[in-house]
Wavefront OBJ file of the C-alpha trace (Angstrom):
o trace
v -2.319 4.272 24.134
v -4.880 5.722 21.724
v -3.962 7.229 18.368
v -5.014 10.587 19.877
v -2.356 10.273 22.577
v 0.312 9.794 19.917
v -0.900 12.898 18.063
v -0.750 14.921 21.275
v 2.833 13.904 21.998
v 3.854 14.550 18.368
v 2.281 18.024 18.555
v 4.355 18.834 21.637
v 7.468 17.471 19.904
v 6.888 19.823 16.975
v 6.596 22.713 19.434
v 9.270 21.572 21.869
v 10.717 25.069 22.280
v 7.443 26.693 23.360
v 4.293 26.206 25.450
v 0.880 25.256 24.045
v -2.261 26.097 25.951
v -5.213 23.753 26.385
v -7.292 25.500 23.715
v -4.562 25.115 21.086
v -4.196 21.391 21.818
v -7.974 20.895 21.937
v -8.412 22.644 18.560
v -5.712 20.480 17.003
v -7.160 17.219 18.340
v -10.786 18.396 17.905
v -11.694 17.501 21.499
v -12.697 19.412 24.613
v -10.287 20.987 27.133
v -11.417 18.414 29.627
v -10.402 15.565 27.283
v -6.988 17.200 26.823
v -6.477 17.319 30.611
v -7.560 13.675 30.961
v -5.296 12.581 28.092
v -2.274 14.347 29.586
v -2.980 12.795 32.969
v -3.210 9.344 31.347
v 0.019 9.860 29.338
v 1.904 11.018 32.460
v 0.746 8.117 34.620
v 0.309 5.184 32.214
v 2.647 5.778 29.267
v 5.671 7.996 30.064
v 5.906 9.138 33.661
v 5.636 12.951 33.991
v 6.628 13.525 30.343
v 4.337 16.575 30.027
v 4.533 19.485 32.438
v 2.018 22.270 32.983
v 2.901 25.853 33.944
v 0.022 28.048 35.074
v -0.623 30.925 32.696
v 1.675 29.482 29.996
v 0.384 25.999 29.085
v 1.921 22.600 28.417
v 5.301 21.442 27.139
v 7.500 18.357 27.210
v 9.545 17.745 30.335
v 13.013 18.105 28.796
v 14.608 18.087 32.228
v 13.605 14.418 32.598
v 13.662 13.259 28.973
v 15.602 14.188 25.852
v 13.749 14.672 22.568
v 15.439 11.522 21.232
v 14.170 9.464 24.184
v 10.583 10.595 23.590
v 10.838 9.954 19.849
v 12.203 6.450 20.514
v 9.300 5.706 22.854
v 6.874 6.713 20.085
v 8.725 4.468 17.609
v 8.462 1.551 20.045
v 4.749 2.275 20.447
v 4.264 2.319 16.658
v 5.978 -1.067 16.350
v 3.949 -2.533 19.211
v 0.779 -0.977 17.777
v 1.398 -2.670 14.416
v 1.993 -6.048 16.024
v -1.147 -5.753 18.170
v -3.275 -4.741 15.180
v -2.076 -7.711 13.125
v -2.679 -10.160 15.994
v -6.171 -8.759 16.564
v -7.035 -8.823 12.847
v -5.684 -12.359 12.573
v -7.862 -13.567 15.448
v -10.969 -11.950 13.959
v -10.421 -13.295 10.433
v -8.992 -16.747 11.110
v -11.608 -18.004 13.532
v -15.245 -18.327 12.582
v -16.971 -17.529 15.872
v -18.033 -14.051 17.022
v -16.191 -12.531 19.970
v -17.217 -9.794 22.414
v -15.354 -6.559 23.047
v -14.890 -7.580 26.680
v -13.240 -10.838 25.615
v -10.941 -9.042 23.151
v -10.012 -6.444 25.767
v -9.112 -9.237 28.169
v -7.174 -11.242 25.532
v -5.086 -8.254 24.440
v -4.828 -6.470 27.805
v -6.442 -3.312 26.402
v -9.451 -1.214 27.346
v -12.640 -1.127 25.260
v -11.865 2.225 23.654
v -8.503 0.950 22.458
v -10.128 -2.197 21.022
v -12.750 -0.098 19.203
v -9.952 2.142 17.849
v -8.095 -0.896 16.462
v -11.251 -2.451 14.987
v -12.097 0.812 13.161
v -8.651 0.770 11.489
v -8.941 -2.933 10.628
v -12.439 -2.414 9.196
v -11.180 0.384 6.949
v -8.428 -1.914 5.658
v -10.794 -4.884 5.176
v -13.004 -2.911 2.788
v -10.491 -3.450 -0.024
v -11.105 -7.213 0.353
v -14.928 -6.838 0.378
v -15.001 -7.880 4.034
v -17.086 -6.115 6.685
v -16.571 -6.144 10.448
v -19.669 -5.419 12.498
v -20.520 -5.057 16.158
v -23.703 -7.100 16.665
v -25.710 -6.771 19.859
v -25.342 -9.825 22.132
v -22.936 -11.440 19.666
v -20.005 -9.074 19.568
v -17.622 -8.621 16.633
v -18.654 -10.578 13.526
v -16.976 -10.988 10.129
v -18.928 -10.995 6.869
v -17.246 -11.889 3.596
v -16.544 -14.426 0.883
v -14.314 -17.307 2.036
v -11.672 -16.652 -0.625
v -11.636 -12.930 0.241
v -11.078 -13.763 3.914
v -8.189 -16.107 3.045
v -6.740 -13.381 0.835
v -6.965 -10.835 3.667
v -5.267 -13.240 6.089
v -2.316 -13.616 3.707
v -1.998 -9.804 3.473
v -2.174 -8.887 7.157
v 1.389 -7.568 6.980
v -0.107 -4.476 5.269
v -1.464 -3.383 8.663
v 2.018 -2.698 9.983
v 5.107 -0.860 8.791
v 7.211 -3.469 10.596
v 8.685 -6.526 8.917
v 5.920 -8.881 10.090
v 5.631 -12.367 8.583
v 2.000 -13.477 8.562
v 3.191 -16.993 7.741
v 4.566 -17.224 11.292
v 1.089 -16.589 12.751
v -0.396 -19.281 10.520
v 2.257 -21.902 11.241
v 1.887 -21.301 14.986
v -1.710 -22.540 14.640
v -0.321 -26.041 15.172
v 2.371 -27.271 17.599
v 5.946 -26.821 16.434
v 6.556 -30.587 16.519
v 3.533 -31.089 14.234
v 4.653 -28.476 11.705
v 8.139 -29.993 11.564
v 6.747 -33.507 11.043
v 4.284 -32.333 8.345
v 7.058 -30.558 6.443
v 9.186 -33.734 6.705
v 6.272 -35.833 5.348
v 5.773 -33.402 2.431
v 9.457 -33.376 1.547
v 9.696 -37.157 1.760
v 6.746 -37.811 -0.570
v 7.839 -35.159 -3.092
v 11.392 -36.552 -3.168
v 10.011 -40.074 -3.728
v 8.353 -38.722 -6.878
v 11.659 -37.233 -8.040
v 10.522 -33.655 -7.367
v 13.256 -31.245 -6.264
v 12.098 -29.152 -3.306
v 13.363 -26.321 -1.130
v 12.675 -25.344 2.468
v 10.904 -22.207 1.222
v 8.475 -24.159 -0.987
v 7.766 -26.709 1.737
v 7.042 -23.926 4.226
v 4.672 -22.240 1.735
v 2.877 -25.541 1.196
v 2.435 -25.872 4.962
v 0.939 -22.371 5.192
v -1.633 -23.162 2.493
v -2.460 -26.538 4.024
v -3.139 -24.970 7.451
v -5.407 -22.307 5.930
v -7.287 -25.004 3.982
v -8.069 -27.224 6.957
v -8.590 -24.367 9.420
v -11.063 -22.527 7.220
v -12.420 -25.256 4.914
v -16.118 -25.048 4.129
v -18.391 -27.184 2.005
v -18.007 -26.187 -1.643
v -19.542 -27.314 -4.932
v -16.697 -25.807 -6.923
v -15.150 -28.099 -9.526
v -11.368 -28.139 -9.760
v -9.198 -29.048 -12.743
v -7.107 -31.509 -10.793
v -3.787 -32.832 -11.989
v -3.878 -36.567 -11.301
v -0.167 -36.842 -10.486
v -0.415 -33.982 -7.988
v -3.573 -35.486 -6.470
v -1.844 -38.847 -5.902
v 0.993 -37.061 -4.073
v -1.435 -34.904 -2.088
v -3.548 -37.889 -0.970
v -0.439 -39.759 0.136
v 0.718 -36.743 2.184
v -2.715 -36.250 3.799
v -3.008 -39.964 4.592
v 0.433 -39.965 6.207
v -0.410 -36.855 8.281
v -3.671 -38.428 9.472
v -1.938 -41.650 10.459
v 1.047 -40.126 12.248
v -0.681 -37.172 13.942
v -4.201 -38.581 14.294
v -5.631 -35.699 12.255
v -8.884 -36.138 10.360
v -8.176 -34.242 7.157
v -10.724 -34.936 4.400
v -10.323 -35.889 0.748
v -11.636 -32.403 -0.090
v -8.569 -31.037 1.700
v -6.358 -33.326 -0.411
v -8.001 -32.074 -3.627
v -7.537 -28.420 -2.690
v -3.975 -29.054 -1.525
v -3.107 -30.828 -4.801
v -3.485 -27.512 -6.624
v -0.576 -26.020 -4.673
v 1.582 -29.067 -5.368
v 0.857 -28.760 -9.087
v 1.449 -24.999 -8.923
v 4.774 -25.002 -7.082
v 6.248 -27.969 -8.926
v 4.972 -27.419 -12.482
v 2.560 -30.344 -12.399
v -0.028 -28.670 -14.608
v -0.925 -28.604 -18.286
v -2.312 -25.380 -19.716
v -3.510 -27.125 -22.890
v -5.271 -24.772 -25.296
v -5.326 -22.071 -22.572
v -1.772 -21.103 -23.538
v -3.270 -19.513 -26.692
v -5.502 -17.276 -24.568
v -2.563 -16.414 -22.258
v -0.339 -15.484 -25.215
v -3.095 -13.285 -26.671
v -3.657 -11.567 -23.311
v 0.077 -10.881 -22.906
v 0.298 -9.431 -26.433
v -2.572 -7.024 -25.697
v -1.147 -6.182 -22.268
v 2.249 -5.248 -23.735
v 0.650 -3.273 -26.585
v -1.514 -1.214 -24.196
v 1.461 -0.562 -21.882
v 3.439 0.522 -24.936
v 0.775 3.163 -25.640
v 0.357 4.249 -22.012
v 3.978 4.509 -20.928
v 5.419 5.669 -24.242
v 8.206 3.063 -24.259
v 8.717 0.392 -26.928
v 7.949 -2.727 -24.898
v 6.783 -4.662 -27.977
v 10.326 -5.224 -29.242
v 11.655 -6.424 -25.882
v 11.745 -10.213 -26.397
v 13.069 -10.835 -22.880
v 10.107 -8.958 -21.371
v 7.652 -11.064 -23.406
v 9.395 -14.300 -22.418
v 9.505 -13.392 -18.710
v 5.871 -12.280 -18.582
v 4.696 -15.449 -20.332
v 6.595 -17.613 -17.851
v 5.188 -15.626 -14.906
v 1.655 -15.194 -16.220
v 1.128 -18.900 -16.877
v 1.213 -19.411 -13.113
v -0.733 -16.217 -12.511
v -3.560 -17.475 -14.743
v -3.866 -20.660 -12.696
v -4.151 -18.654 -9.482
v -6.725 -16.238 -10.876
v -9.135 -18.808 -12.300
v -9.126 -20.680 -8.971
v -9.274 -17.583 -6.736
v -6.011 -18.629 -5.124
v -4.097 -15.769 -3.559
v -0.328 -15.602 -3.211
v 0.944 -12.793 -1.019
v 3.449 -10.471 -2.681
v 5.480 -9.056 0.238
v 6.913 -6.318 -2.008
v 3.591 -4.820 -3.176
v 3.706 -1.705 -0.987
v 7.362 -1.064 -1.857
v 6.652 -1.480 -5.581
v 3.723 0.956 -5.396
v 5.926 3.525 -3.647
v 9.007 3.132 -5.849
v 7.296 2.648 -9.232
v 3.913 4.384 -8.845
v 3.484 5.328 -12.503
v 4.210 1.835 -13.848
v 1.902 0.294 -11.234
v -0.933 2.703 -12.048
v -0.445 2.308 -15.807
v -0.721 -1.457 -15.346
v -3.813 -1.065 -13.173
v -5.541 0.957 -15.907
v -4.371 -1.481 -18.598
v -5.580 -4.543 -16.689
v -8.874 -2.783 -15.971
v -9.221 -1.994 -19.689
v -8.641 -5.662 -20.639
v -10.825 -7.098 -17.870
v -14.228 -6.800 -19.564
v -13.064 -8.715 -22.642
v -10.679 -11.217 -21.018
v -12.766 -11.801 -17.867
v -9.577 -11.748 -15.779
v -9.511 -9.745 -12.566
v -5.941 -9.334 -11.296
v -5.291 -8.423 -7.650
v -2.906 -5.623 -6.679
v -0.320 -8.282 -5.757
v -0.466 -9.745 -9.273
v -0.202 -6.252 -10.811
v 2.817 -5.530 -8.592
v 4.530 -8.726 -9.830
v 3.952 -7.613 -13.430
v 5.149 -4.067 -12.625
v 8.587 -5.465 -11.776
v 8.864 -7.046 -15.235
v 7.941 -3.804 -17.000
v 10.223 -1.736 -14.763
v 13.074 -4.162 -15.546
v 12.405 -3.590 -19.250
v 12.528 0.180 -18.721
v 15.808 -0.129 -16.811
v 17.312 -2.360 -19.519
v 16.453 0.157 -22.202
v 17.603 3.305 -20.432
v 19.998 5.144 -22.700
v 23.521 4.505 -21.426
v 25.365 7.131 -23.462
v 24.523 10.477 -25.066
v 26.415 11.381 -28.215
v 27.164 15.095 -28.532
v 28.656 16.938 -31.514
v 30.146 20.414 -31.003
v 30.362 23.056 -33.719
v 32.353 26.209 -32.963
v 33.227 29.377 -34.862
v 36.162 30.362 -32.640
v 38.647 27.603 -33.377
v 40.402 24.803 -31.496
v 40.923 26.623 -28.160
v 37.244 27.347 -27.533
v 36.234 23.936 -28.932
v 38.556 22.201 -26.427
v 37.177 24.328 -23.569
v 33.586 23.467 -24.518
v 34.436 19.773 -24.846
v 36.074 19.666 -21.403
v 33.225 21.504 -19.653
v 30.439 19.562 -21.354
v 32.165 16.249 -20.650
v 32.162 17.055 -16.921
v 28.372 17.455 -16.813
v 27.573 13.756 -16.933
v 29.604 10.566 -17.133
v 27.230 9.309 -19.860
v 28.244 12.076 -22.283
v 30.293 10.995 -25.276
v 31.729 13.826 -27.425
v 31.764 12.161 -30.847
v 32.971 15.034 -33.008
v 33.978 18.715 -33.150
v 33.055 20.568 -36.350
v 33.664 23.867 -38.066
v 30.476 25.788 -38.838
v 30.977 25.322 -42.587
v 31.092 21.507 -42.124
v 27.579 21.255 -40.650
v 25.606 21.054 -43.959
v 27.615 18.022 -45.139
v 27.768 16.211 -41.792
v 25.846 12.964 -41.229
v 24.288 13.158 -37.772
v 23.760 9.413 -37.361
v 23.566 8.350 -33.685
v 23.809 11.986 -32.563
v 21.629 13.111 -29.651
v 22.672 16.764 -29.189
v 24.380 19.357 -31.357
v 26.040 22.139 -29.342
v 26.787 25.340 -31.305
v 28.164 28.786 -30.491
v 26.448 30.426 -33.500
v 23.241 30.208 -35.526
v 23.389 27.407 -38.066
v 21.366 26.253 -41.070
v 18.934 23.683 -39.647
v 17.966 22.232 -43.018
v 20.399 19.311 -42.776
v 20.009 18.670 -39.029
v 17.583 15.790 -38.318
v 14.556 16.540 -36.124
v 15.757 13.873 -33.665
v 18.856 15.960 -32.834
v 18.458 18.597 -30.099
v 20.286 21.825 -30.997
v 21.645 23.896 -28.090
v 23.064 27.396 -28.516
v 25.743 28.176 -25.925
v 28.097 31.056 -25.196
v 31.749 30.490 -26.164
v 32.827 30.390 -22.505
v 29.979 28.034 -21.569
v 27.978 29.659 -18.765
v 26.129 28.014 -15.890
v 22.846 28.575 -17.771
v 24.285 26.671 -20.731
v 25.233 23.791 -18.449
v 21.721 23.723 -16.924
v 20.097 23.668 -20.365
v 22.138 20.682 -21.523
v 21.543 18.867 -18.230
v 17.793 19.427 -18.610
v 17.858 17.976 -22.132
v 19.802 14.951 -20.885
v 17.222 14.404 -18.135
v 14.385 14.596 -20.641
v 16.102 12.190 -23.013
v 16.791 9.818 -20.127
v 13.161 10.023 -19.054
v 11.295 11.525 -22.022
v 8.299 12.956 -20.270
v 7.641 16.682 -20.465
v 8.080 19.324 -23.112
v 8.176 22.957 -22.041
v 4.458 23.501 -22.610
v 3.326 20.045 -21.505
v 1.664 21.308 -18.321
v -0.461 23.841 -20.179
v -3.491 21.494 -20.578
v -3.510 20.816 -16.820
v -5.382 23.053 -14.393
v -3.965 23.035 -10.851
v -6.352 23.737 -7.974
v -4.991 24.224 -4.455
v -7.612 23.938 -1.737
v -7.139 26.073 1.421
v -5.288 24.158 4.114
v -7.702 22.317 6.382
v -7.433 22.587 10.163
v -10.314 20.257 11.066
v -10.585 16.508 10.902
v -11.551 15.159 7.483
v -12.396 11.725 6.074
v -11.565 10.050 2.773
v -15.223 10.399 1.769
v -15.026 14.189 2.359
v -12.080 14.427 -0.058
v -13.903 12.533 -2.807
v -17.089 14.562 -2.307
v -15.179 17.875 -2.500
v -13.386 16.649 -5.608
v -16.646 15.726 -7.305
v -18.146 19.175 -6.593
v -15.060 21.018 -7.918
v -14.667 18.919 -11.081
v -18.374 18.984 -11.918
v -18.456 22.789 -11.474
v -15.588 23.001 -13.965
v -17.314 20.535 -16.366
v -14.114 18.491 -16.234
v -15.549 14.967 -15.837
v -18.387 12.780 -17.084
v -20.753 10.642 -15.029
v -19.103 7.813 -13.156
v -15.651 9.341 -12.757
v -15.728 9.671 -8.962
v -17.251 6.191 -8.682
v -14.321 4.825 -10.730
v -11.868 6.620 -8.399
v -13.595 5.122 -5.350
v -13.458 1.678 -6.955
v -9.750 2.207 -7.702
v -9.148 3.141 -4.059
v -11.095 0.139 -2.825
v -9.089 -2.187 -5.080
v -5.683 -0.829 -4.087
v -4.790 2.093 -1.850
v -3.199 5.053 -3.637
v -1.100 5.829 -0.561
v 2.552 6.120 -1.655
v 4.274 6.789 1.681
v 5.413 9.918 3.552
v 1.797 10.953 4.375
v 0.897 11.310 0.664
v -1.960 9.836 -1.406
v -2.584 10.177 -5.160
v -6.229 9.133 -5.813
v -7.394 9.014 -9.430
v -10.112 7.472 -11.562
v -10.869 6.319 -15.106
v -8.969 8.676 -17.487
v -11.537 8.075 -20.255
v -14.110 9.913 -18.106
v -11.975 13.081 -17.831
v -12.853 15.923 -20.231
v -10.202 18.383 -18.997
v -7.220 17.397 -16.885
v -6.999 18.751 -13.331
v -4.744 18.234 -10.338
v -6.567 19.005 -7.083
v -4.279 19.504 -4.100
v -5.502 19.100 -0.519
v -3.400 19.837 2.573
v -4.392 18.889 6.108
v -2.950 19.784 9.494
v -4.771 16.766 10.912
v -3.872 13.397 9.473
v -6.615 11.995 7.238
v -7.283 8.232 7.632
v -6.500 6.565 4.293
v -7.348 2.898 4.738
v -4.692 1.642 7.182
v -2.509 4.712 6.587
v -2.639 8.426 7.517
v -2.116 11.265 5.030
v -1.621 15.026 5.152
v -1.046 15.776 1.462
v -3.477 14.559 -1.201
v -3.057 15.053 -4.952
v -6.271 14.096 -6.756
v -5.089 13.365 -10.296
v -7.997 13.745 -12.721
v -5.858 13.313 -15.847
v -7.251 12.521 -19.312
v -5.767 9.758 -21.471
v -4.244 12.269 -23.876
v -2.153 13.698 -21.002
v -0.786 10.322 -19.826
v 2.852 11.345 -20.262
v 2.299 14.418 -18.101
v 0.770 12.207 -15.431
v 3.929 10.095 -15.513
v 6.071 13.116 -14.657
v 3.629 14.348 -12.021
v 3.499 10.979 -10.242
v 7.293 10.635 -10.265
v 7.660 14.150 -8.833
v 5.122 13.507 -6.072
v 6.709 10.160 -5.189
v 10.060 11.906 -4.724
v 8.690 14.120 -1.921
v 10.187 13.272 1.470
v 8.431 13.493 4.830
v 10.407 16.702 5.483
v 9.197 18.100 2.134
v 5.601 17.428 3.170
v 6.021 19.245 6.490
v 7.615 22.193 4.664
v 4.784 22.361 2.108
v 2.206 22.391 4.908
v 3.724 25.641 6.226
v 3.345 27.578 2.946
v 0.379 29.749 2.032
v -1.820 28.609 -0.879
v -0.086 30.667 -3.571
v 3.429 29.682 -2.453
v 2.396 26.034 -2.217
v 0.837 25.959 -5.696
v 3.833 27.700 -7.298
v 6.299 25.415 -5.513
v 4.492 22.263 -6.675
v 4.111 23.394 -10.291
v 7.800 24.358 -10.396
v 8.688 20.897 -9.103
v 6.570 19.237 -11.798
v 8.393 21.243 -14.484
v 11.887 20.331 -13.284
l 1 2 3 4 5 6 7 8 9 10 11 12 13 14 15 16 17 18 19 20 21 22 23 24 25 26 27 28 29 30 31 32 33 34 35 36 37 38 39 40 41 42 43 44 45 46 47 48 49 50 51 52 53 54 55 56 57 58 59 60 61 62 63 64 65 66 67 68 69 70 71 72 73 74 75 76 77 78 79 80 81 82 83 84 85 86 87 88 89 90 91 92 93 94 95 96 97 98 99 100 101 102 103 104 105 106 107 108 109 110 111 112 113 114 115 116 117 118 119 120 121 122 123 124 125 126 127 128 129 130 131 132 133 134 135 136 137 138 139 140 141 142 143 144 145 146 147 148 149 150 151 152 153 154 155 156 157 158 159 160 161 162 163 164 165 166 167 168 169 170 171 172 173 174 175 176 177 178 179 180 181 182 183 184 185 186 187 188 189 190 191 192 193 194 195 196 197 198 199 200 201 202 203 204 205 206 207 208 209 210 211 212 213 214 215 216 217 218 219 220 221 222 223 224 225 226 227 228 229 230 231 232 233 234 235 236 237 238 239 240 241 242 243 244 245 246 247 248 249 250 251 252 253 254 255 256 257 258 259 260 261 262 263 264 265 266 267 268 269 270 271 272 273 274 275 276 277 278 279 280 281 282 283 284 285 286 287 288 289 290 291 292 293 294 295 296 297 298 299 300 301 302 303 304 305 306 307 308 309 310 311 312 313 314 315 316 317 318 319 320 321 322 323 324 325 326 327 328 329 330 331 332 333 334 335 336 337 338 339 340 341 342 343 344 345 346 347 348 349 350 351 352 353 354 355 356 357 358 359 360 361 362 363 364 365 366 367 368 369 370 371 372 373 374 375 376 377 378 379 380 381 382 383 384 385 386 387 388 389 390 391 392 393 394 395 396 397 398 399 400 401 402 403 404 405 406 407 408 409 410 411 412 413 414 415 416 417 418 419 420 421 422 423 424 425 426 427 428 429 430 431 432 433 434 435 436 437 438 439 440 441 442 443 444 445 446 447 448 449 450 451 452 453 454 455 456 457 458 459 460 461 462 463 464 465 466 467 468 469 470 471 472 473 474 475 476 477 478 479 480 481 482 483 484 485 486 487 488 489 490 491 492 493 494 495 496 497 498 499 500 501 502 503 504 505 506 507 508 509 510 511 512 513 514 515 516 517 518 519 520 521 522 523 524 525 526 527 528 529 530 531 532 533 534 535 536 537 538 539 540 541 542 543 544 545 546 547 548 549 550 551 552 553 554 555 556 557 558 559 560 561 562 563 564 565 566 567 568 569 570 571 572 573 574 575 576 577 578 579 580 581 582 583 584 585 586 587 588 589 590 591 592 593 594 595 596 597 598 599 600 601 602 603 604 605 606 607 608 609 610 611 612 613 614 615 616 617 618 619 620 621
């Protein structure tokens, strides 16, 4: 089944209560009427028997007499899962093995037709670009892979990104050798490590096996010099010698040297020497820059510093040797903590020219967890509120009861008479609630003052709740969006590419004199490094904030899904935000990330004015 077939069925699902004629389907898919007829015939005969019916003079609809909507949706889900598995297997075969392969051979191997193979390869090629790998169809040779050896190994370890399913790439790699061999090799590893008094786990042994298989399956001659730990090398050579003897393998001493790095890495058999000074300096600058970008005092979080130093010592070893460790949580981290991830990306990019350290998106995602943990640890747990009331004990008690109900984190610390306010010490007070105007001279600037009606209206409750939200996540003031210009592009009916989006953005921002030279190039580089897709058919591309003269949010909506690396998007927020507006960007990204798939479909139905107003209102909430 082609991606176009899936779109056709989804279109009919969205219009399950009505008929669609051939022209309407053809316009949506951007194909001819003839192609629509052929696709429907193929779907009815090869995919789901007679799932689409045709009524002369009315058009096409789903055959709900034969199938329920749930049955059809489940079939599509099964296809999506199978599609992901097939794509990973195909990508694995292309990247793992060094020889070219023809389309005919691939079609035969995967029981697909040529068009389906070409469709898969196009999606894989788009994904491979972020690893600086190209896939080309060469006449008389077939499909060929071009790329740096380390980049190819990195891509292999990240093949799970090509599927939304829980696919373990390690399983593909381990199946490269017979099960009996893998079990014996893991036993040999464990035995030699235990002899050296090294405590192991099944997880570590399995990871060592994965790296060993990649090394000897893809090893090439290399003049690279390695800082080899002698103890780890002795263990590695003993393991390789044992494997060669027992399994009649012919693994080289070069393999043993490369493999020794992973032994030293996993079991702390390395000495950083003077490099720990550089690592400490890098961490100090990293934390300081994140402090400035995120607006949270990370510099006084000793646990954060300790955890990052422990983690980054290993990270440094991986980076300097171009060794890639797959972070299976990267996509989830980017979706759940998009602002922290993007702030770290910009910080790491800022430090790169001086430190000469280029961190991958997996490494940034690991670091994002440490910073997010720090944020979570320092979230304010209680809000201290003081009430001052002119009307006496009865009204004061009513206010206290109603305010207390707003949030379990509220702590009413005191109730004052109006005349007591000038002498009161507002230490550890977050909010002062008053029924009358008061003299502000003795109220610290850090204390929010809220005027409420004596009977505490719903508007009063909303105002206090808003202040609590802002104190919990101190992001936007009332006028914070004023420096940002929002531009909503008319909804697009036709097929569009990622390049089209970036080109349109460049034209709009240059016309508004909003960016300097190189901004769009920096956004393209950012996209190449790590996709800005955040789930639910949404992408948030952005570039170097230092190249933005005036902040803009450009909003693109598409009826047709736009290919976005290995994903598909319908809603694109191009965030051209200057450094000075970083806190606004934090709120905007959090608001966008909270949009559900249903929200996206709803927003696609609005006209431009309604859409723009709805989005801006959401950003202000």
